[in-house]
N, C-alpha and C positions, 0 to 999 in steps of 0.2 A: 592549471592542471590540479586534479585532486591529489591530495596528500594523505597518506594512511597512517593510523596509530593503532597500537595495541591496546585492548581494553575498552570499557565503557567511558564515555565522557561523564563527568560529574557536574549535574546542573542544579542540584537541589539548592544550593545557597543562592544562586542567581535568580532563581524562580520564586522562593519563598513558599513555604507551606506545601499543600497538597492540591491536587486538581479540583477547581471550583466550578468548571463549566467545560462543556464539549460542544464545539461548533461543527456541524454536519456540512459538508461540501459536496455537491454535485458538479463535476467539471466537465462532463461530455457523456457521450454514449457510444456504444459499439454493437454491432450485429454479431451475434455468437450463436452458433449452433447449440442446441440443448445438449448434444453429446459431449461438447468440450466442457461444459460447466457441470455435467452430471454424467459419471460413469455409466454406460448403459442407455443414456438418453437418446433422443430421436435426432438424428442427424439432420433430418428434413424440416425440423422444427427450430425457426430462429427466434432468438429473444433479443430485443433492444436493451442491452443492460447498461445501468449507469456506471460511470467512471467516477469513483468515490475517493475522498480523502477527508481528514478531520484536523482540527485545531484543538489542542488540549490547553485551557486557559488556566494560569496559576495567578498568584497574588500580583507578581512582578514580572510576568512575562509569558511566553507561550511557547508551544511545541507543535511543529507541523508533522503530520503522519501522512506520508505520500503525497504526491502532487500532480497527478493527472498527466495529460499529454503535454508536451512541448508545442504550443499553439504557434510558436514562430516556424517550427518545421512543418507542422501541418499545414500552414497556409502558404508555403514555399512549394511550387509545383514540382520541382525536382526532388526535394526531400520527401514530399508526400508520396511521389510515385516510387521512391525507393524503399520507404519504410512503412507506409500507413495504407497502402492499396495493394491488396493481393487476394487472389481467389474470391472469396465472398465477403472479406473484410475491408472495412473503411473506418476512419476516426471521424465521429460526429461531434462537433464543437459548436456551442453558441456563439453569437456575436460577442465581440470584445474579448476579454480575458476574465474567464470565470474564477479563476483562483485569486488573481489580484483583486477583483471586485468582491469576492466573498470574504476576503481578509479585512478589506475596508469596511464592508457592511456590518462585520463583527465589531468594529471599532479597535481592530488589532494593528500594530504598526510593526514594520518588518525589522526595525532596530531593535524591537523588544523580543525578536526571535531568539530562543536560546538554543534550540536544537531542532534538526529535522531528521526523522527516521523513516527509513524506507523499507517497506515490507519486502520487497523484491524488485529486480531490475527489468521487469516488463516494461514497455514503452508507454503504457497507460498509468504509470505509477512514478516515473522518473522525471517528468517535464516540469517540475516545479522547482527543480534546483536552479532553473534559469533565473529565478527571482529572488533567491535568498542572498543576503549580503556576503561580500567576500569573507572567507575565513570561516563561515558557519560550520559547526561541528555536525556530521552526519553520522547516524548509527545505521550500520549494516552488518549482517551476519558475515563472519570471515568465509564461510563456504560460499556464500552468494558472491563475494568479491572474487574469489577464486575462479568461480564459473564465469564471471564476467570478463575475466582476464584471460580466459582459455581459448578465446577465439570465436565466441559466439556471435550471432548477428541477427539478421532479419528472419532466418528460418525459425528461431526461438522467439521472435517477436521482441527484440531487445535493439534499442539504440544506444549502443556502447558510449558514445560521446556525450549523451545526456549526463552521464556520471564522471567520465574520464576527463572531460574538458571543463567541468564545473570547478570554479574557484572555492573549494571547500576541503575541510579536514575530515576525512572518513575514519570513524573508530570501529575497528573490527571486533564483533562480539562473537563469543562462544557460547552459545545456548542461551537459556533464560537469563536475563539481565534487568535489574532495576536501573531505569534511566534517570529517574528522579522519584522522590517519595509519592507513591500513589500511581506511578506510571511504569510498567513493565513490558519488556519485550518477551514475547514467548516463542520458543523454538517450534515451528510447525512446519519443518520442511517436507518436501515431497512434490509439490506443485512445481517448485523449483528448488536446487540443491540447498539454498539457505534461506528459504522463506521464512518470514517471521510475522506473527500477529501481535497485537497489543492490548494490553489489560490497562483499564483506566479505572480507578477506584475514585469515584464521584462522592459527594456528601450524602446522597440518597440512594445509590445504587452503584454496581459495577458494570461497566460495559467493556466487552470484549470484541475488539475489531478484528474479525476473522481475516479480513483482506481475502486474498485468493486461495487460501487454505479450505475455504467454503464459499463458493460463488452465490450459492442459493439456499433458502431455507431447507429445501429438501435435502441438501447434502447433510445437514445436521440432524433432521427428524429421521431420516432413513440411513444414516451413518454410511453414506455413500460418498467417496471423494469426487473431485472433479475428473473428467475424462481424459486430461491431458497432464502429462509430467514433463519436465524440461529435460531430464536425463533417464534414459531406459534403464529400468531396474528399480526406480524409486516409487514404484507402486505401493509398496508395502509402507514405506515412509508416509506416504500421503494418506493411507489408511489409518495409521497410528494418530496422525495429526488430526484427522476428522474425528475419531474416536475421543481424543483429548478435548476438543472443542464441544462435541456433544456432552460430554460428562459435564463441562463447565456450565453449559446452557441448563443442565439439570438442576444446579445449585440455586438455592434459594437467594433472591437479591441479585442475580448474575443474569445479564442479557448478552447474547452472543450475536452480533450483527453480521450477516454474510455480506461479503464485498461488493456483489454486483447484481443482487435480486432486484428486478424492476418492480416488484410488488412489496418489498419490505417497507413499512411505513416510515421509517427514518429517512429513506431516500426519496420518497415521494412528496414530502413537505416542502 
C-alpha cells in the first residue's frame, strides 16, 4: 500500500548534476471528443490522442514523469469493462508493454529510477506505478492526493488502486516544487484539483511538459483550457493554468509540449 510523506523528496544527490536528456514515450492512444480537450470544441469531432510520458535522464539515474495505462488491467476483460470501456471511450495499447520496452530501448534500468512524478491521477497517467521498484518515491500534489482519497472513481476516469495499491512512498507537494536541480513541478491545477506540469531545464533548451493542463497546441495558442474539469467550479483555475503555460511558451528558449496532441512533432516521432 502507498505510504505518504510531507514535502518534496530530495533526489539531487542521487541523480548527480542536472538533466542531460529527455526520453519521449508514447504508451498508447485514446479517442477523445475535441470538446473534452478544448473548451468550445466540436463534440462530434474525435481525436485519436497519444498517451504520453517522459523519462528525464541525469548523470547517475533518471526520473519517470507519468506512466500511461496499467496494461495488465486493460488486458483483463473484467477490469477493462469496469474502467476502460464507457460511452465512446476505450483504451488503445500496442502489443507488449510500451513503457517497459521504451525504458529498455533508452538504455535505462529500473534499479536506477530515483523518482516517479505523476501529473494527476487519471487512468492514462498512473499505470506505470506497477513497474517501479518497491519503495520508489512518487511526487504528487497534496490537492490531488486528497481528491483521490475523497471517493472518486470511474466517473472521473480514475483507477484509485493504481496509486493506493502501489508499493511506493508518496511525497505530497504544495505548489511549485523543485524535484531535483533542473527539474521542477509546476502547479497547474484546474483539469484536476492537484494537476501539475513539469519544467525540465536541458543543456540546450527548456521543455515544459504541460500534461493535461494543455492537451493540444490550440489550448496554448488560443489560451483556451480543456473542456473538462474534475471538480465543478475549477474552470477559473484551469484558465489561470493555461495562461501560465502560454506565457512560458512565449519565452525564448522554452518549449511547452501539450500532453495529448496527435499532431505535436515530439509525439509523432
